[in-house]
PLY file of the C-alpha trace (Angstrom):
ply
format ascii 1.0
element vertex 454
property float x
property float y
property float z
element edge 453
property int vertex1
property int vertex2
end_header
7.35 274.34 303.87
4.58 271.94 305.05
3.52 271.95 308.29
4.82 268.64 309.21
8.31 269.95 307.93
7.26 272.99 310.12
6.87 270.98 313.32
9.55 268.52 312.65
11.61 272.08 312.73
10.23 273.31 315.90
10.43 269.87 317.53
14.10 269.78 316.98
14.54 273.35 317.91
13.23 273.00 321.51
14.53 269.37 322.05
17.84 269.47 321.07
19.36 272.90 323.11
17.20 271.57 326.10
18.44 267.83 325.64
21.94 269.72 326.14
21.17 271.20 329.28
19.44 268.00 330.46
22.45 265.85 329.29
24.39 268.51 331.65
22.81 267.52 334.90
23.58 263.58 333.76
27.20 263.88 333.77
27.80 264.92 337.42
27.82 262.60 341.09
26.73 263.31 344.09
28.49 263.24 347.34
25.90 260.10 348.62
25.52 258.31 345.10
22.02 255.74 346.48
20.59 256.04 343.15
22.51 253.76 340.18
25.82 254.20 342.52
25.35 258.13 340.80
23.06 260.33 342.18
21.45 260.84 345.63
17.87 260.48 345.48
17.60 264.14 345.50
19.49 264.57 342.49
18.20 261.67 340.69
14.07 263.43 341.39
15.39 266.81 339.84
16.50 264.81 336.53
13.20 263.07 336.47
11.55 266.37 336.78
13.55 267.86 334.18
12.26 265.10 331.33
8.91 266.31 332.23
9.46 269.24 329.34
10.16 266.93 326.66
6.32 265.33 326.76
5.11 269.37 325.91
7.19 270.04 323.37
5.68 268.02 320.01
2.62 269.83 321.68
3.96 273.22 321.28
5.50 272.60 318.05
1.94 271.33 316.49
0.25 273.94 317.67
2.89 276.89 316.53
3.29 274.59 312.84
-0.59 274.58 311.88
-3.31 277.05 311.36
-5.95 277.02 314.01
-9.37 275.45 313.30
-12.07 276.46 315.58
-16.42 276.69 315.27
-17.77 279.48 313.56
-21.12 281.12 314.86
-22.40 280.60 311.71
-22.05 276.92 311.37
-18.66 276.88 309.66
-15.38 276.31 310.67
-12.99 279.43 311.08
-9.29 278.91 310.09
-6.55 281.12 312.77
-3.35 281.24 310.34
-0.10 280.41 312.30
1.16 284.25 311.52
-1.56 285.69 313.51
-1.42 282.86 316.27
2.59 283.74 316.78
1.63 287.62 316.83
-1.26 286.66 319.15
1.22 284.99 321.27
3.44 287.37 321.12
1.35 290.38 322.12
-0.10 288.37 324.99
3.20 287.35 326.44
4.28 291.02 325.62
1.29 292.42 327.95
1.84 290.02 330.81
5.92 291.22 330.84
4.85 294.93 330.43
2.44 294.00 332.99
4.78 292.16 335.52
7.64 295.07 335.01
5.31 298.07 336.18
3.94 295.63 339.46
7.49 295.04 340.11
8.89 298.32 339.87
5.21 300.06 342.04
6.33 297.31 344.64
9.87 298.71 344.84
10.27 302.47 343.82
13.50 303.57 343.87
15.65 300.23 343.50
17.88 300.68 340.95
17.16 297.90 338.34
20.42 298.47 336.12
23.20 295.89 336.20
24.10 294.78 339.49
21.54 296.73 340.97
23.63 297.78 344.41
26.62 297.10 343.07
28.91 298.81 340.27
31.85 298.39 338.17
35.16 299.80 339.66
38.38 300.08 337.48
40.23 298.84 341.23
37.89 297.22 343.37
36.70 295.00 340.45
33.13 296.17 341.84
31.72 298.65 344.45
28.28 299.26 346.35
27.20 301.94 344.33
26.71 305.11 346.13
22.96 306.06 347.12
21.88 302.52 345.95
19.34 300.33 347.60
19.03 296.90 347.14
15.67 295.39 348.01
15.12 291.11 347.61
12.00 290.50 349.01
10.93 291.44 352.35
14.90 292.75 353.03
15.80 296.37 352.06
19.34 297.60 352.02
20.65 301.19 351.58
23.53 302.14 351.15
25.14 306.25 351.36
26.84 307.94 349.30
30.18 306.53 349.76
28.72 303.10 349.45
28.38 302.20 352.80
25.83 300.80 355.15
25.47 303.15 357.74
24.81 307.39 358.10
25.37 309.63 356.11
28.87 311.61 356.65
30.27 314.25 356.17
34.09 314.68 354.92
35.29 316.66 357.73
34.62 314.68 361.36
32.14 316.88 363.33
33.38 318.00 367.22
33.04 315.29 369.31
31.99 312.47 366.95
33.95 309.09 366.82
33.90 306.84 363.47
34.46 303.41 363.33
34.56 302.00 359.93
34.52 297.84 359.84
36.36 296.23 356.50
35.80 292.50 355.04
34.04 290.44 352.85
30.52 289.25 352.89
30.49 287.94 356.52
30.91 291.81 357.49
28.86 293.58 354.64
25.53 290.52 355.08
23.89 292.07 352.31
21.61 289.10 352.79
20.28 291.13 356.16
17.89 293.95 356.81
19.24 297.19 357.91
20.22 297.28 361.74
20.98 293.27 361.65
24.22 293.15 360.50
26.48 292.69 362.81
28.22 296.18 362.62
24.40 298.05 363.11
24.46 295.31 366.33
27.84 296.66 367.44
26.89 300.50 366.96
23.04 299.90 368.99
25.23 298.52 372.07
28.06 301.44 371.92
25.33 303.88 371.64
23.72 302.24 374.99
26.84 301.84 377.03
27.58 305.18 376.22
24.58 307.35 376.03
26.65 310.63 376.23
29.04 310.45 372.90
28.12 310.21 369.35
29.66 307.01 368.24
28.95 306.36 364.41
29.47 302.84 362.82
30.09 302.54 359.26
30.20 299.03 357.37
32.38 299.53 354.98
32.98 295.62 354.02
31.71 294.63 350.69
31.00 290.97 349.16
33.73 289.33 347.16
36.36 291.40 349.04
39.91 290.09 350.64
42.38 291.76 351.67
43.92 293.94 348.94
40.35 294.95 348.61
40.54 296.68 351.89
43.72 298.12 351.78
43.14 300.12 348.76
39.39 301.08 350.33
41.49 302.36 353.32
44.21 304.40 351.18
41.95 305.48 347.80
38.57 306.60 350.57
38.20 305.83 354.33
41.80 307.76 355.41
40.12 310.94 353.69
36.78 310.43 356.09
38.76 311.19 359.60
37.95 307.56 360.98
39.31 307.19 364.53
39.14 303.12 364.80
39.09 300.49 361.74
38.20 297.05 362.61
38.75 294.20 360.12
39.08 290.53 359.64
39.53 288.96 356.48
40.85 285.23 355.92
38.16 283.16 353.16
38.02 285.52 350.00
42.83 285.90 350.31
42.07 282.09 350.99
39.73 280.97 347.24
42.00 283.37 345.29
45.01 281.25 346.12
42.84 279.08 343.24
42.45 279.63 339.83
38.75 278.41 338.89
37.44 278.38 335.57
34.15 280.51 336.44
35.72 283.58 338.66
39.01 283.44 337.40
41.78 283.27 334.76
45.29 282.33 334.25
47.63 281.31 336.57
47.65 282.70 340.19
49.24 285.79 340.97
50.31 287.33 344.25
48.18 290.57 343.80
45.18 288.74 342.96
45.15 289.85 338.95
43.92 286.08 338.17
40.79 286.49 340.07
38.07 288.48 338.67
34.86 286.88 340.68
32.03 288.92 339.96
33.32 290.61 336.65
34.13 287.03 335.07
31.17 286.69 333.38
30.65 289.91 331.84
34.06 289.67 330.92
33.20 286.67 328.93
30.07 288.10 327.68
32.58 291.02 325.68
34.89 288.89 323.85
31.62 287.32 322.18
29.06 289.17 321.27
27.17 292.37 321.33
25.37 291.90 324.76
21.70 293.84 325.02
21.66 294.90 328.49
18.38 292.68 329.61
19.30 293.47 333.35
17.04 296.73 332.97
14.36 294.97 333.49
13.33 293.72 336.83
11.04 291.02 335.30
14.10 289.53 333.12
16.94 290.48 336.03
14.66 288.68 338.89
14.13 285.68 336.70
17.73 285.36 335.75
18.54 285.23 339.22
15.96 282.95 340.29
17.41 280.51 337.64
21.00 280.67 338.28
20.41 280.66 341.72
18.67 277.13 341.79
21.01 275.64 339.45
24.16 277.05 341.12
22.90 275.58 344.46
21.77 272.63 342.50
24.64 272.17 340.96
27.39 272.74 343.21
25.80 271.21 346.29
25.69 267.95 344.35
29.79 267.99 343.46
29.76 269.08 340.07
31.88 268.33 337.14
32.06 271.09 334.80
34.27 269.09 332.11
31.57 266.51 330.85
32.10 262.70 332.46
34.83 263.56 334.80
34.15 264.23 338.56
36.13 266.56 340.46
38.55 265.07 343.20
38.74 266.13 346.37
42.15 267.29 348.04
43.99 268.70 350.97
46.87 270.77 350.20
49.41 271.64 352.98
50.31 275.40 352.24
48.04 277.74 350.24
49.13 280.03 347.51
47.63 283.53 348.67
48.68 283.00 352.80
52.12 285.11 351.83
50.52 287.82 349.91
47.53 287.89 352.88
49.93 288.24 355.18
51.70 291.10 353.41
48.25 292.93 352.74
47.15 292.56 356.16
50.40 294.24 357.26
50.49 296.74 355.04
46.77 297.68 356.23
47.88 297.79 359.63
50.89 299.62 359.09
48.53 302.37 356.79
46.08 302.64 359.38
48.74 303.25 362.52
50.53 306.02 360.06
47.53 308.07 359.92
47.27 308.05 363.90
44.14 305.91 363.73
43.48 302.89 366.05
43.14 299.60 364.09
41.59 296.07 365.70
41.93 293.33 363.59
40.37 289.94 364.20
40.11 286.12 363.35
37.03 285.21 360.99
34.72 283.13 362.37
33.96 279.90 360.68
31.55 276.59 360.63
34.64 274.54 359.62
36.45 272.28 362.05
37.49 268.22 362.29
35.08 266.30 362.91
31.66 268.02 361.23
28.22 266.43 361.44
27.08 265.30 358.04
24.54 268.12 358.76
26.87 270.92 359.10
29.62 269.35 355.92
26.15 269.46 353.87
26.53 273.31 353.80
29.60 273.56 352.75
29.32 274.95 348.88
32.51 277.92 348.46
34.99 274.74 347.88
33.46 274.11 344.93
32.31 277.15 343.82
35.39 279.34 344.00
38.22 276.60 344.24
37.55 273.78 341.43
40.51 273.82 339.14
42.34 271.10 337.14
39.45 268.72 338.45
39.98 269.29 341.98
38.87 271.33 344.92
38.87 271.75 348.30
38.22 269.05 350.26
36.25 270.11 353.82
39.49 269.12 355.50
41.38 271.17 353.18
39.26 274.27 353.87
39.39 273.69 357.60
43.52 273.76 357.34
43.49 276.95 355.51
41.16 279.03 357.17
42.88 277.58 360.47
46.47 278.83 358.31
44.99 282.17 357.73
43.76 282.79 361.39
47.02 282.02 362.76
48.54 284.22 360.38
46.37 287.21 361.70
47.24 286.29 365.37
50.70 286.23 364.64
50.41 289.48 362.86
48.47 291.45 366.26
51.31 289.58 368.18
54.27 291.10 366.01
52.67 294.70 365.31
50.99 294.09 368.97
47.87 295.78 367.92
44.31 294.92 369.78
43.05 291.71 368.76
39.92 290.59 368.73
39.36 286.21 368.46
35.98 286.14 366.94
37.22 281.78 365.32
37.21 281.37 369.01
34.46 283.20 370.85
31.56 282.51 367.99
30.14 278.59 368.28
31.19 276.56 365.63
27.59 275.14 364.76
24.29 275.68 362.69
22.98 277.68 365.06
26.01 280.41 364.25
26.37 279.62 360.74
24.43 279.13 357.58
27.67 277.39 356.02
31.40 277.77 356.31
31.92 281.16 357.22
28.21 283.32 356.76
26.99 283.78 360.19
22.79 283.49 361.33
21.36 286.27 363.39
22.69 284.60 366.13
26.02 284.29 365.23
25.85 288.05 364.11
24.82 289.17 368.06
27.72 286.91 369.17
30.21 288.49 367.06
28.75 292.00 368.22
28.92 290.98 371.26
32.33 289.74 371.44
33.77 292.85 369.42
31.71 295.21 372.05
34.05 293.43 374.62
36.92 293.52 372.85
36.47 297.60 372.44
35.94 297.74 376.01
39.13 295.51 377.36
41.34 297.51 374.74
39.89 300.97 375.78
39.58 302.12 372.07
36.78 304.28 372.33
38.84 306.41 374.71
39.53 310.04 372.07
42.79 310.94 370.88
0 1
1 2
2 3
3 4
4 5
5 6
6 7
7 8
8 9
9 10
10 11
11 12
12 13
13 14
14 15
15 16
16 17
17 18
18 19
19 20
20 21
21 22
22 23
23 24
24 25
25 26
26 27
27 28
28 29
29 30
30 31
31 32
32 33
33 34
34 35
35 36
36 37
37 38
38 39
39 40
40 41
41 42
42 43
43 44
44 45
45 46
46 47
47 48
48 49
49 50
50 51
51 52
52 53
53 54
54 55
55 56
56 57
57 58
58 59
59 60
60 61
61 62
62 63
63 64
64 65
65 66
66 67
67 68
68 69
69 70
70 71
71 72
72 73
73 74
74 75
75 76
76 77
77 78
78 79
79 80
80 81
81 82
82 83
83 84
84 85
85 86
86 87
87 88
88 89
89 90
90 91
91 92
92 93
93 94
94 95
95 96
96 97
97 98
98 99
99 100
100 101
101 102
102 103
103 104
104 105
105 106
106 107
107 108
108 109
109 110
110 111
111 112
112 113
113 114
114 115
115 116
116 117
117 118
118 119
119 120
120 121
121 122
122 123
123 124
124 125
125 126
126 127
127 128
128 129
129 130
130 131
131 132
132 133
133 134
134 135
135 136
136 137
137 138
138 139
139 140
140 141
141 142
142 143
143 144
144 145
145 146
146 147
147 148
148 149
149 150
150 151
151 152
152 153
153 154
154 155
155 156
156 157
157 158
158 159
159 160
160 161
161 162
162 163
163 164
164 165
165 166
166 167
167 168
168 169
169 170
170 171
171 172
172 173
173 174
174 175
175 176
176 177
177 178
178 179
179 180
180 181
181 182
182 183
183 184
184 185
185 186
186 187
187 188
188 189
189 190
190 191
191 192
192 193
193 194
194 195
195 196
196 197
197 198
198 199
199 200
200 201
201 202
202 203
203 204
204 205
205 206
206 207
207 208
208 209
209 210
210 211
211 212
212 213
213 214
214 215
215 216
216 217
217 218
218 219
219 220
220 221
221 222
222 223
223 224
224 225
225 226
226 227
227 228
228 229
229 230
230 231
231 232
232 233
233 234
234 235
235 236
236 237
237 238
238 239
239 240
240 241
241 242
242 243
243 244
244 245
245 246
246 247
247 248
248 249
249 250
250 251
251 252
252 253
253 254
254 255
255 256
256 257
257 258
258 259
259 260
260 261
261 262
262 263
263 264
264 265
265 266
266 267
267 268
268 269
269 270
270 271
271 272
272 273
273 274
274 275
275 276
276 277
277 278
278 279
279 280
280 281
281 282
282 283
283 284
284 285
285 286
286 287
287 288
288 289
289 290
290 291
291 292
292 293
293 294
294 295
295 296
296 297
297 298
298 299
299 300
300 301
301 302
302 303
303 304
304 305
305 306
306 307
307 308
308 309
309 310
310 311
311 312
312 313
313 314
314 315
315 316
316 317
317 318
318 319
319 320
320 321
321 322
322 323
323 324
324 325
325 326
326 327
327 328
328 329
329 330
330 331
331 332
332 333
333 334
334 335
335 336
336 337
337 338
338 339
339 340
340 341
341 342
342 343
343 344
344 345
345 346
346 347
347 348
348 349
349 350
350 351
351 352
352 353
353 354
354 355
355 356
356 357
357 358
358 359
359 360
360 361
361 362
362 363
363 364
364 365
365 366
366 367
367 368
368 369
369 370
370 371
371 372
372 373
373 374
374 375
375 376
376 377
377 378
378 379
379 380
380 381
381 382
382 383
383 384
384 385
385 386
386 387
387 388
388 389
389 390
390 391
391 392
392 393
393 394
394 395
395 396
396 397
397 398
398 399
399 400
400 401
401 402
402 403
403 404
404 405
405 406
406 407
407 408
408 409
409 410
410 411
411 412
412 413
413 414
414 415
415 416
416 417
417 418
418 419
419 420
420 421
421 422
422 423
423 424
424 425
425 426
426 427
427 428
428 429
429 430
430 431
431 432
432 433
433 434
434 435
435 436
436 437
437 438
438 439
439 440
440 441
441 442
442 443
443 444
444 445
445 446
446 447
447 448
448 449
449 450
450 451
451 452
452 453
């Protein structure tokens, strides 16, 4: 095959897939369409930057399709065949990949580079923390004990004089993006030890990102109740709310009360397994981190800009009056409360603190992303008002449960200020938000007398 033909084939091979990806960005619309009535200035700038690689594709195609000609010391011209150029390039890239991989592994000794790192698939819980895992992301290091909890190692039989507290919830409790000691269960433990220096109080952060009330019910029944808990602290809300939807990226089929439609983190692996043999490239730190960076950048840009997952459609925000998963949430939380109390264990339920409120500022509204990421269904997604109303209904359900069951209750939603000093988005707290949460829970524990021994 002649060089011009090879060059054209390579050029098409480069431009076609990249052009298709680039086109995908053009069909989206921004919330503040300042450019051509379609995109924000920021998003339009991204579109222009994404066009830059087109200028390099012809050069790369020419390099890979034509023999190299270089001056020879003897005065002639040395010709380097295309095959040798490609082989040399492959060797250089392979050596660079191996060197980078070795450097990363030396920088983060002990990290498990397997699928999901600190997470593992779980036959009943969908995903869970890998027992004994060490999660590293830049300066953040998080270690999990042999039960997959953030906290000190536990003996199955509680030693005399020890008081064990287990904290249940989703990512706002798990706080994988905070170093050990900076999640609110750790802050609470420090406050309790300071207030009760003569007692051995152990606080275990047993929460996992993405968990809803049904996950916590199972986790308590299967694991925590066998570890001699003295007190359980739990709050849920947002993850149960989003399970009332069936978004294409996280779910399959219509809504189910047992949340069986919502695969969350397992959806992508399931989809991959249907189509082809999946090479476990996440064993490589270089490839997995490159993937995570690229995915994070794309998702943050797409979701921030109100993406349409269907070409040439713009999803519409809406605010439903009721939420499909609210009755199931009530049942799951009630079942958890009764299971804990039937074991003679104390329980403290709390509302979920949230930034969402009526009359949010543009800066506050600009932090919202979960409604687009997790509630996009049939071309519609929860509007900020819909999300605010939904969280209000789920928190009200917790208030009613506490009253009906006559159990200790902490109104975190009312106690944590709804501003950007305390939240980074809809529900995830800043360091100040975590400190305020620990402070409020400490006050509730003292007020309710929940640290008294049985």
